[in-house]
Every structure is written in structure tokens, then in C-alpha cells.
BADRENZA-635710 format. One line per 8 residues: number of its first residue (from 1); for each residue x, y, z of N, C-alpha, C. Coordinates in pm, whole numbers, plus 50000, padded with zeros to 5 digits. Layout:
// residues N
NUM = X Y Z X Y Z X Y Z | ...
END
This chain:
// residues 345
1 = 48448 50075 49639 48470 50008 49768 48610 49961 49773 | 48674 49983 49894 48810 49939 49913 48809 49816 50006 | 48896 49720 49971 48911 49599 50057 49055 49603 50107 | 49073 49579 50237 49206 49581 50295 49214 49490 50420 | 49330 49493 50481 49358 49399 50598 49504 49371 50586 | 49564 49323 50690 49703 49295 50689 49737 49190 50583 | 49857 49205 50526 49907 49109 50425 49883 48968 50469 | 49845 48884 50380 49819 48745 50400 49700 48713 50490
9 = 49600 48802 50480 49482 48785 50557 49363 48745 50472 | 49385 48700 50347 49279 48661 50267 49215 48766 50184 | 49284 48886 50176 49230 48991 50097 49207 48961 49949 | 49299 48880 49894 49284 48849 49746 49167 48759 49726 | 49149 48658 49811 49032 48565 49795 48905 48641 49807 | 48893 48725 49912 48766 48790 49942 48738 48899 49827 | 48836 48965 49782 48820 49062 49671 48764 48992 49545 | 48829 48875 49519 48789 48801 49391 48637 48763 49404
17 = 48594 48721 49522 48453 48682 49540 48362 48805 49523 | 48398 48920 49582 48312 49040 49576 48313 49095 49433 | 48421 49092 49360 48427 49132 49223 48331 49046 49136 | 48332 48911 49161 48251 48821 49086 48101 48850 49117 | 48079 48878 49245 47939 48912 49287 47879 49026 49215 | 47956 49125 49184 47900 49239 49112 47934 49230 48960 | 47992 49112 48927 48035 49097 48784 48121 49200 48725 | 48220 49237 48805 48318 49345 48765 48422 49284 48670
25 = 48423 49351 48557 48524 49300 48452 48667 49336 48498 | 48758 49241 48484 48890 49260 48525 48989 49283 48400 | 49047 49397 48389 49140 49422 48279 49278 49375 48337 | 49322 49260 48289 49435 49196 48339 49561 49280 48325 | 49566 49368 48223 49677 49451 48198 49701 49558 48310 | 49590 49585 48380 49590 49686 48489 49606 49632 48629 | 49614 49496 48644 49619 49426 48767 49761 49381 48790 | 49794 49357 48920 49919 49298 48960 49920 49151 48910
33 = 50023 49115 48844 50038 48979 48783 50035 48869 48892 | 49961 48760 48872 49960 48650 48969 50105 48593 48983 | 50132 48547 49109 50259 48487 49137 50243 48360 49219 | 50341 48293 49249 50334 48163 49318 50258 48180 49449 | 50285 48287 49529 50218 48308 49653 50069 48343 49639 | 50032 48388 49518 49887 48413 49489 49860 48366 49348 | 49862 48240 49322 49855 48191 49178 49721 48224 49110 | 49618 48248 49183 49489 48290 49121 49475 48434 49098
41 = 49571 48513 49154 49571 48659 49130 49560 48730 49258 | 49603 48861 49248 49600 48953 49368 49471 49039 49368 | 49418 49062 49248 49296 49138 49227 49310 49282 49274 | 49431 49337 49262 49461 49472 49301 49520 49548 49184 | 49488 49678 49167 49535 49748 49049 49673 49799 49067 | 49748 49794 48962 49886 49843 48969 49890 49986 49006 | 49794 50067 48958 49788 50208 48985 49777 50235 49136 | 49691 50167 49202 49670 50182 49344 49794 50134 49425
49 = 49848 50022 49397 49962 49969 49474 50085 50056 49449 | 50108 50105 49323 50226 50184 49290 50218 50317 49364 | 50096 50374 49370 50081 50506 49437 50098 50487 49588 | 50046 50381 49639 50059 50356 49786 50205 50331 49824 | 50280 50259 49736 50422 50245 49761 50496 50378 49761 | 50452 50465 49671 50512 50600 49662 50483 50674 49786 | 50357 50670 49844 50321 50738 49962 50400 50692 50083 | 50418 50557 50093 50505 50502 50198 50645 50546 50198
57 = 50695 50557 50072 50833 50607 50054 50846 50749 50092 | 50736 50829 50057 50744 50976 50089 50748 50997 50240 | 50681 50918 50321 50677 50936 50463 50789 50852 50538 | 50871 50790 50452 50988 50722 50513 50957 50589 50577 | 50855 50522 50526 50823 50386 50584 50806 50284 50472 | 50784 50158 50508 50760 50049 50413 50647 49954 50473 | 50616 49860 50392 50512 49760 50433 50550 49703 50563 | 50681 49657 50567 50729 49580 50682 50779 49673 50797
65 = 50792 49800 50765 50826 49901 50861 50709 50004 50864 | 50600 49968 50898 50482 50055 50900 50496 50172 50999 | 50429 50287 50962 50439 50401 51059 50381 50372 51194 | 50447 50412 51295 50390 50395 51434 50286 50499 51457 | 50300 50622 51409 50208 50733 51428 50159 50767 51294 | 50035 50815 51273 49980 50845 51145 50036 50976 51086 | 50062 50979 50958 50114 51098 50890 50011 51211 50897 | 50054 51335 50880 49963 51449 50877 49941 51479 50722
73 = 49827 51428 50676 49799 51437 50532 49749 51580 50490 | 49705 51655 50591 49640 51785 50557 49732 51901 50542 | 49865 51879 50557 49957 51986 50543 50058 51962 50431 | 50116 52067 50376 50217 52050 50271 50339 51980 50332 | 50407 51902 50254 50385 51878 50108 50299 51758 50072 | 50254 51689 50185 50168 51570 50161 50044 51599 50091 | 49976 51707 50141 49845 51746 50074 49864 51779 49928 | 49977 51834 49892 50005 51866 49752 50023 51739 49669
81 = 50080 51639 49726 50090 51505 49655 49957 51451 49625 | 49868 51460 49728 49739 51403 49721 49653 51478 49615 | 49662 51604 49622 49588 51693 49519 49632 51660 49378 | 49761 51647 49364 49817 51611 49230 49776 51472 49182 | 49743 51384 49271 49701 51250 49239 49553 51237 49192 | 49480 51337 49210 49335 51338 49178 49313 51302 49034 | 49388 51354 48947 49372 51325 48804 49386 51176 48772 | 49480 51111 48841 49505 50974 48811 49396 50886 48870
89 = 49319 50931 48976 49213 50847 49032 49081 50904 49008 | 49068 50981 48898 48938 51039 48863 48828 50936 48842 | 48865 50825 48786 48767 50722 48757 48701 50668 48886 | 48783 50656 48993 48734 50612 49117 48654 50715 49188 | 48682 50843 49167 48619 50950 49232 48480 50975 49187 | 48455 50958 49053 48329 50990 48998 48238 50869 48987 | 48282 50752 49024 48198 50631 49011 48196 50559 49151 | 48090 50478 49168 48083 50390 49287 48081 50246 49250
97 = 48081 50220 49120 48066 50076 49077 48206 50003 49062 | 48275 50004 49167 48409 49953 49161 48450 49888 49294 | 48544 49791 49290 48611 49736 49406 48759 49726 49377 | 48837 49780 49468 48985 49767 49456 49042 49728 49595 | 49161 49677 49594 49212 49620 49719 49361 49649 49726 | 49402 49670 49845 49549 49680 49882 49562 49676 50033 | 49644 49579 50083 49666 49580 50235 49727 49711 50284 | 49800 49780 50195 49865 49909 50240 49761 50017 50277
105 = 49632 49998 50241 49534 50095 50272 49503 50090 50426 | 49541 49987 50490 49539 49985 50639 49614 50106 50695 | 49724 50137 50628 49813 50245 50675 49787 50378 50611 | 49726 50375 50494 49715 50494 50410 49568 50540 50379 | 49473 50466 50428 49331 50499 50386 49295 50641 50409 | 49331 50715 50519 49284 50852 50533 49328 50946 50419 | 49437 50910 50347 49483 50997 50243 49387 51004 50126 | 49306 50901 50111 49219 50889 49995 49094 50980 50004
113 = 49061 51028 50126 48953 51125 50138 48996 51252 50062 | 49126 51289 50067 49173 51412 49998 49204 51392 49853 | 49208 51264 49811 49229 51241 49665 49093 51220 49600 | 49003 51144 49657 48871 51109 49596 48763 51209 49633 | 48795 51286 49739 48698 51394 49787 48563 51324 49833 | 48573 51200 49879 48461 51130 49935 48510 51017 50024 | 48426 50969 50115 48462 50852 50193 48421 50725 50121 | 48516 50635 50101 48492 50511 50038 48462 50406 50141
121 = 48354 50327 50126 48322 50226 50221 48441 50113 50222 | 48453 50048 50332 48567 49961 50357 48516 49817 50392 | 48597 49722 50344 48587 49582 50385 48718 49549 50449 | 48720 49504 50574 48845 49470 50640 48848 49317 50656 | 48954 49259 50606 48969 49115 50618 49053 49075 50740 | 49005 48975 50813 49070 48927 50929 49108 48786 50926 | 49226 48754 50973 49272 48614 50981 49353 48601 51111 | 49360 48476 51162 49430 48442 51283 49574 48497 51272
129 = 49613 48575 51379 49749 48640 51366 49861 48543 51346 | 49861 48424 51403 49973 48330 51388 49980 48280 51247 | 49866 48268 51182 49860 48221 51036 49909 48327 50944 | 49876 48449 50982 49933 48565 50900 50085 48570 50918 | 50130 48556 51039 50275 48562 51064 50348 48452 50993 | 50288 48328 51004 50365 48216 50936 50362 48223 50781 | 50258 48285 50728 50249 48304 50584 50342 48407 50539 | 50362 48515 50620 50459 48619 50591 50604 48570 50605
137 = 50625 48478 50700 50752 48411 50715 50789 48327 50591 | 50691 48249 50545 50707 48166 50428 50733 48248 50303 | 50658 48353 50283 50663 48432 50158 50779 48530 50159 | 50799 48601 50276 50889 48713 50274 51011 48690 50363 | 51011 48584 50444 51121 48556 50529 51120 48647 50656 | 51009 48709 50684 50990 48791 50807 50980 48699 50927 | 51040 48737 51036 51034 48660 51158 50894 48646 51202 | 50855 48542 51276 50719 48524 51323 50682 48646 51416
145 = 50770 48698 51495 50742 48812 51583 50715 48937 51501 | 50785 48955 51393 50765 49068 51304 50630 49061 51237 | 50596 48942 51188 50461 48917 51132 50350 48945 51226 | 50365 48905 51350 50257 48930 51450 50252 49082 51473 | 50365 49148 51481 50366 49289 51512 50298 49372 51395 | 50329 49329 51268 50274 49389 51154 50119 49372 51159 | 50074 49252 51196 49929 49227 51201 49865 49323 51297 | 49927 49347 51412 49861 49439 51513 49865 49576 51465
153 = 49980 49620 51409 49990 49764 51366 49892 49797 51251 | 49881 49703 51157 49788 49726 51045 49646 49740 51096 | 49602 49651 51186 49471 49661 51244 49452 49781 51328 | 49558 49820 51394 49556 49938 51482 49520 50065 51396 | 49589 50075 51292 49572 50204 51205 49436 50202 51140 | 49395 50085 51084 49264 50090 51013 49147 50105 51107 | 49170 50066 51236 49059 50077 51335 49019 50219 51354 | 49116 50314 51336 49086 50455 51357 48993 50520 51249
161 = 48982 50443 51140 48905 50504 51024 48770 50438 51002 | 48736 50340 51077 48616 50258 51047 48489 50323 51107 | 48382 50301 51037 48250 50347 51077 48152 50224 51071 | 48028 50246 51113 47925 50139 51116 47891 50102 50973 | 47924 50177 50872 47894 50145 50731 48004 50055 50669 | 48100 50020 50742 48208 49929 50691 48181 49789 50734 | 48250 49696 50679 48221 49557 50700 48350 49478 50733 | 48335 49369 50808 48445 49276 50839 48412 49142 50781
169 = 48515 49067 50741 48509 48929 50696 48630 48856 50744 | 48605 48735 50805 48710 48644 50844 48741 48554 50726 | 48867 48540 50702 48915 48454 50595 48854 48314 50602 | 48847 48262 50726 48800 48123 50748 48647 48115 50716 | 48579 48223 50722 48430 48218 50690 48410 48161 50555 | 48493 48203 50458 48469 48157 50320 48519 48017 50301 | 48632 47982 50370 48682 47843 50358 48584 47744 50415 | 48530 47784 50526 48433 47691 50598 48294 47691 50540
177 = 48258 47788 50464 48121 47799 50410 48099 47709 50287 | 48205 47674 50221 48196 47600 50097 48118 47474 50117 | 48009 47453 50039 47928 47333 50040 47868 47302 50179 | 47830 47408 50254 47764 47393 50383 47645 47489 50394 | 47565 47471 50500 47451 47554 50515 47489 47699 50544 | 47621 47722 50577 47662 47858 50604 47675 47943 50481 | 47664 47878 50361 47676 47958 50239 47567 48068 50227 | 47447 48033 50274 47340 48134 50267 47363 48251 50359
185 = 47420 48225 50474 47451 48336 50572 47553 48428 50516 | 47661 48366 50461 47779 48455 50413 47727 48530 50287 | 47635 48466 50206 47586 48536 50089 47501 48654 50129 | 47418 48643 50238 47336 48756 50283 47422 48862 50334 | 47528 48831 50408 47624 48927 50450 47685 49010 50337 | 47728 48932 50234 47792 48997 50118 47690 49091 50048 | 47569 49055 50034 47467 49135 49970 47444 49269 50044 | 47448 49256 50183 47431 49373 50262 47548 49465 50247
193 = 47670 49409 50237 47790 49491 50218 47791 49571 50091 | 47735 49499 49983 47738 49558 49843 47625 49660 49824 | 47535 49675 49915 47428 49763 49899 47463 49904 49852 | 47576 49963 49906 47613 50098 49855 47647 50110 49711 | 47680 49988 49648 47709 49991 49506 47587 49968 49421 | 47547 50069 49341 47428 50058 49262 47437 49958 49151 | 47432 49837 49179 47452 49733 49070 47386 49607 49115 | 47354 49527 49007 47281 49404 49032 47374 49300 49094
201 = 47336 49236 49204 47418 49138 49271 47387 48999 49215 | 47485 48912 49212 47461 48773 49164 47364 48696 49251 | 47297 48605 49196 47201 48521 49270 47275 48431 49367 | 47202 48368 49460 47255 48277 49552 47319 48156 49479 | 47252 48108 49384 47309 47992 49309 47439 48029 49236 | 47442 48152 49187 47563 48200 49127 47674 48217 49234 | 47642 48260 49351 47733 48278 49455 47797 48148 49497 | 47714 48040 49501 47773 47906 49531 47875 47863 49421
209 = 47841 47900 49296 47944 47870 49190 48068 47948 49208 | 48051 48075 49255 48173 48163 49275 48258 48101 49384 | 48193 48054 49493 48266 47994 49604 48354 47870 49554 | 48286 47787 49479 48353 47665 49429 48472 47705 49335 | 48452 47812 49259 48558 47858 49166 48678 47922 49246 | 48642 48000 49350 48748 48082 49410 48812 48015 49530 | 48736 47944 49608 48796 47884 49731 48876 47761 49698 | 49005 47765 49718 49093 47654 49699 49161 47611 49825
217 = 49107 47511 49892 49157 47467 50022 49304 47437 50015 | 49342 47376 49902 49484 47331 49888 49583 47453 49884 | 49528 47570 49869 49612 47689 49867 49638 47748 50007 | 49561 47698 50105 49576 47744 50241 49693 47668 50301 | 49812 47698 50250 49934 47614 50278 49990 47646 50409 | 49961 47757 50480 50028 47789 50600 49984 47698 50711 | 49869 47624 50696 49820 47541 50807 49924 47434 50843 | 49983 47370 50747 50083 47272 50772 50208 47333 50838
225 = 50241 47452 50802 50360 47519 50855 50331 47564 51001 | 50205 47603 51028 50168 47646 51165 50176 47532 51261 | 50128 47418 51216 50131 47299 51309 50269 47253 51349 | 50370 47282 51262 50507 47243 51289 50591 47356 51350 | 50525 47467 51382 50592 47583 51426 50646 47552 51568 | 50773 47601 51591 50836 47595 51717 50793 47715 51801 | 50720 47690 51905 50668 47806 51979 50781 47889 52052 | 50895 47826 52061 51005 47898 52130 51056 48020 52054
233 = 51014 48023 51918 51061 48136 51837 50966 48249 51845 | 50861 48236 51922 50758 48343 51938 50773 48416 52068 | 50752 48543 52065 50741 48619 52194 50610 48588 52253 | 50612 48527 52372 50489 48476 52430 50390 48595 52466 | 50443 48704 52514 50357 48818 52549 50296 48873 52421 | 50371 48884 52313 50321 48934 52187 50212 48849 52130 | 50238 48713 52127 50141 48623 52060 50009 48615 52150 | 50025 48628 52279 49906 48634 52366 49820 48759 52345
241 = 49887 48875 52325 49820 48997 52297 49741 48987 52167 | 49813 48942 52069 49745 48926 51933 49626 48831 51934 | 49651 48714 51996 49541 48619 52004 49423 48664 52082 | 49449 48741 52195 49342 48792 52278 49262 48894 52196 | 49332 48975 52118 49260 49081 52043 49167 49012 51934 | 49231 48908 51870 49159 48834 51764 49039 48765 51821 | 49057 48691 51928 48950 48605 51985 48838 48695 52040 | 48873 48801 52105 48774 48894 52160 48690 48952 52050
249 = 48746 48986 51936 48668 49041 51827 48585 48930 51761 | 48647 48821 51739 48578 48708 51672 48455 48665 51752 | 48465 48666 51891 48353 48622 51971 48247 48738 51981 | 48278 48854 51936 48178 48964 51949 48085 48972 51827 | 48096 48878 51734 48012 48887 51620 48038 49012 51540 | 48163 49046 51523 48205 49157 51440 48159 49294 51504 | 48164 49312 51629 48123 49433 51692 48235 49543 51665 | 48201 49649 51601 48295 49750 51571 48357 49813 51689
257 = 48281 49835 51794 48340 49893 51917 48439 49800 51979 | 48411 49674 51978 48511 49579 52033 48635 49580 51954 | 48622 49587 51825 48738 49590 51738 48823 49716 51768 | 48760 49830 51780 48837 49953 51812 48905 49945 51944 | 48840 49889 52045 48886 49870 52182 49012 49777 52181 | 49007 49669 52097 49107 49577 52088 49236 49628 52035 | 49221 49726 51946 49339 49780 51875 49362 49929 51907 | 49316 49976 52028 49314 50118 52054 49453 50179 52065
265 = 49544 50095 52122 49680 50145 52139 49781 50034 52095 | 49909 50073 52078 50013 49980 52040 50082 49933 52164 | 50073 49796 52193 50147 49751 52313 50295 49764 52302 | 50356 49774 52419 50506 49785 52425 50578 49668 52362 | 50515 49548 52368 50586 49435 52313 50585 49441 52156 | 50493 49507 52099 50490 49526 51952 50613 49624 51917 | 50617 49738 51993 50721 49833 51966 50861 49775 51986 | 50871 49688 52089 51003 49625 52119 51048 49541 51995
273 = 50950 49466 51939 50989 49382 51829 51035 49466 51711 | 50966 49571 51676 50997 49662 51570 51141 49725 51601 | 51168 49763 51718 51294 49819 51756 51409 49717 51739 | 51379 49595 51792 51474 49487 51786 51514 49450 51639 | 51414 49453 51554 51442 49408 51411 51471 49535 51324 | 51490 49647 51393 51527 49769 51315 51415 49812 51219 | 51290 49791 51259 51182 49826 51176 51098 49933 51239 | 51144 49989 51350 51066 50095 51415 51079 50225 51343
281 = 50975 50275 51281 50982 50395 51201 50874 50496 51244 | 50913 50614 51268 50822 50727 51282 50811 50801 51152 | 50697 50826 51103 50691 50902 50976 50761 51030 50977 | 50824 51066 50863 50884 51196 50849 50788 51303 50886 | 50831 51409 50949 50746 51528 50971 50728 51596 50827 | 50625 51673 50817 50602 51742 50696 50716 51831 50651 | 50778 51898 50749 50897 51978 50718 51009 51896 50664 | 51027 51768 50718 51127 51679 50675 51103 51635 50534
289 = 50974 51599 50509 50936 51559 50374 50956 51671 50275 | 50921 51802 50308 50947 51907 50227 51093 51929 50191 | 51180 51915 50299 51327 51926 50279 51382 51826 50186 | 51325 51705 50202 51368 51588 50116 51329 51613 49969 | 51215 51668 49952 51164 51700 49816 51256 51802 49752 | 51283 51915 49836 51365 52021 49786 51504 51973 49752 | 51559 51883 49840 51684 51825 49812 51688 51743 49686 | 51585 51664 49664 51569 51586 49544 51566 51672 49419
297 = 51489 51783 49432 51480 51879 49317 51614 51946 49289 | 51688 51978 49395 51819 52040 49375 51917 51946 49305 | 51906 51822 49348 51997 51722 49285 51966 51707 49140 | 51838 51707 49107 51795 51698 48966 51837 51823 48886 | 51826 51937 48952 51871 52062 48887 52021 52056 48864 | 52097 52012 48960 52239 51996 48948 52282 51909 48830 | 52208 51795 48822 52232 51702 48716 52203 51764 48578 | 52092 51839 48573 52050 51908 48448 52162 52011 48413
305 = 52211 52089 48509 52315 52184 48482 52447 52118 48434 | 52476 51999 48491 52598 51929 48447 52580 51888 48299 | 52467 51836 48265 52438 51794 48126 52449 51916 48034 | 52393 52031 48078 52401 52150 47996 52547 52198 47981 | 52622 52192 48088 52763 52233 48077 52840 52151 47980 | 52816 52014 47988 52890 51928 47895 52849 51960 47755 | 52722 51990 47732 52674 52020 47597 52739 52148 47546 | 52755 52249 47627 52812 52370 47590 52968 52354 47560
313 = 53033 52275 47648 53174 52240 47609 53194 52168 47480 | 53099 52084 47449 53106 52016 47323 53083 52111 47203 | 52983 52202 47226 52957 52310 47124 53081 52394 47101 | 53150 52428 47208 53269 52517 47206 53387 52442 47129 | 53399 52313 47161 53501 52225 47095 53481 52220 46946 | 53356 52199 46906 53320 52197 46762 53348 52320 46697 | 53311 52436 46762 53326 52570 46708 53474 52599 46683 | 53563 52562 46784 53704 52585 46769 53767 52507 46660
321 = 53706 52402 46615 53763 52328 46503 53710 52370 46367 | 53625 52473 46372 53579 52519 46237 53677 52604 46160 | 53668 52611 46031 53755 52688 45948 53748 52839 45977 | 53628 52886 45998 53607 53029 46035 53679 53071 46159 | 53670 52983 46262 53731 53013 46392 53881 53026 46369 | 53939 52928 46299 54084 52932 46277 54129 53058 46192 | 54040 53089 46096 54071 53201 46000 54068 53329 46083 | 53983 53351 46173 53978 53483 46248 54068 53480 46367
329 = 54144 53381 46387 54232 53382 46506 54323 53506 46510 | 54387 53550 46397 54473 53670 46403 54394 53794 46449 | 54271 53809 46397 54191 53925 46440 54160 53926 46594 | 54131 53807 46644 54105 53798 46792 54230 53828 46869 | 54350 53783 46817 54474 53802 46886 54506 53951 46882 | 54478 54020 46765 54510 54161 46753 54418 54238 46853 | 54296 54198 46870 54202 54266 46955 54255 54255 47103 | 54313 54146 47140 54361 54127 47280 54479 54220 47295
337 = 54569 54234 47193 54682 54325 47201 54641 54467 47212 | 54547 54513 47132 54497 54651 47138 54437 54679 47269 | 54356 54593 47325 54291 54613 47462 54398 54628 47564 | 54507 54557 47552 54612 54566 47647 54688 54700 47636 | 54712 54748 47519 54777 54873 47496 54696 54992 47543 | 54564 54978 47519 54471 55087 47561 54466 55103 47714 | 54474 54990 47784 54477 54995 47927 54606 55060 47980 | 54713 55051 47904 54842 55107 47946 54848 55260 47929
345 = 54766 55308 47837 54761 55454 47807 54690 55535 47925
END
């Protein structure tokens, strides 16, 4: 199962809870190291994140400059990259008893059908757009408008891949459920989500312990930043569009059709922000990607030839300094003279 959502949407918290629910062992050496912005951990594998970063680089985009249009994964050279990645993700392909997470999956999820040769169920994490934007501003220095635009683009792309078998969770659901009657409701939702995974789910009492362990209200630090936010730094049209999409979906009780309708197209105000901040990126065409790969290969070949040339020069220098080379110098000189005379005849 994959867990995703725009960066700073609570994906790490929700992933930690689901991993605890199925009692999945975490090999710390294979996970992204906890940092100040996520002191309890990211709960995402280095392998998945590194490969997703590679894919973004291949199509000429980044996390903060997400693709406006989806890449064409079914044509070379992208399909070749995905086929070659199968050996690295064999463990995910042949098993269903796992949960992994990466916000970049919002942009790249369709690629994994060609890697894993199966459709992996999704959990999409949602959080108020302004809180996501403020958190991105605090962590990465992104402008509030860029953060809002990223929030919309990430949801826009993943909305195209969702089915009725996927699930949504709001970050605040888990914060507000702690030590309240809502705990049983969120527990039942989680159990239903985990049904595709053939594994024993933790009891409700265990779930309450998990919430106490994982939910840290004091780590919800963007609330204080949001309250002091100067609204003049926000594009009003953009923030209204994002808020309307969020509120409409939130009020729908997680209706998939409402979610898809809310993010069906990219508003001009989002595109304007990306253009203004020089983050507007159209993915490379497959022919451009192929040319870039060929150019990269040629550069590597050129470097290899340069190294080989230097090695040959060194071999020649050593040979010329040998006693046998110096001893046979008269014979070589005589050969040159004879060849010259023969050409004259």
C-alpha cells in the first residue's frame, strides 16, 4: 500500500499509525533519517524516495517545480527506465504486506504500474492548504503562493489515478481523535482501509495506544505561524480556489467524485504563480529525454576515451625510457632511411 499527499500534509504521521496497526517492522537503515522538521521520522524508504527523485530529474522537474502535464510512461526511454527498475522493487511486487510512503507519488504514481505490474492501493492524506503552504514556507522557504500552488498541483495529479478502492484521511482527523469518542470511528475506517493487506490488524485498545504514541500536538507547529500570517502576501484568488476545493471535499464526507471534480483542471492562478516564480515546468518529451540520455552516454564515452588516451601516453612514455627502446634506436633510424630511399627509386 502506498501513502501519499502533498508535502507537509501529515503523510509521515498517518504512515506511522498504519505501520503500527499492521505491526510492520521498520529497518531504520533503509528509512530516511529523522530530521528537525520530522523528529519522529519520515517512515519512507530511501529506495523509493531516491528512485522518485531520479524519475523527476529524468522528466526535467522537481518537487517544487512539479510537472504541469503527466509524462508518457509507456514510451521509450521512460518505459525502459521503469522496466529496469523492476529488479530493485521485486519485494514490493511479489508481496502485499507492506506500506510505503512518498509525497512524490502524487506526481509519479502511474509509473509504478509498469514497475510492479499491479495496481497498489492508495491512501491520500489531506490537510488545509494554508497550513501546508505555511509549513513549506517554514521548512523550505517557499513562498505561501508557491506552497498553495504545489498543494493544488499534487492533488490534481493524484486525482487522476484514484479509484473507489483507495482511501482519504485528513491530518486533523488523527489530531482531533486523540482521547475522544472519535477514536472508534477512525479505527474502523483504518481497519477497512487495511482489508486488502492479508495481515492481523491491531485491536482497538492497541490503536488507542498507537495514537497516544504517535500524535504529538506540540509538533503541529504551523498553527502559530498561520495565525500570524499576513494575508497580504497571499494571492486572494489562489487561496480562495484552494480553500473552496478543500472545503467542498471535506464537506462531502470523502466523496471520490467530488474530489476529482475539485481538482479536475489546473486554474490559471496556479499557473501564473509557477510562471512568476520560475517554477513552471512541462515534462521533457520522450524524444528529449532520449536525446539527453544519449548526450549523457556520449559524454561518459568521451571521458572514458580521454582516460584511455592518457593511459596510452603514459605507456608510451615508459616504453621510450626503457633500455631496449634506446638500444634499438639505430635500427629504427636505419629503417626510416631505407624506406625513404626505396620511395626515391
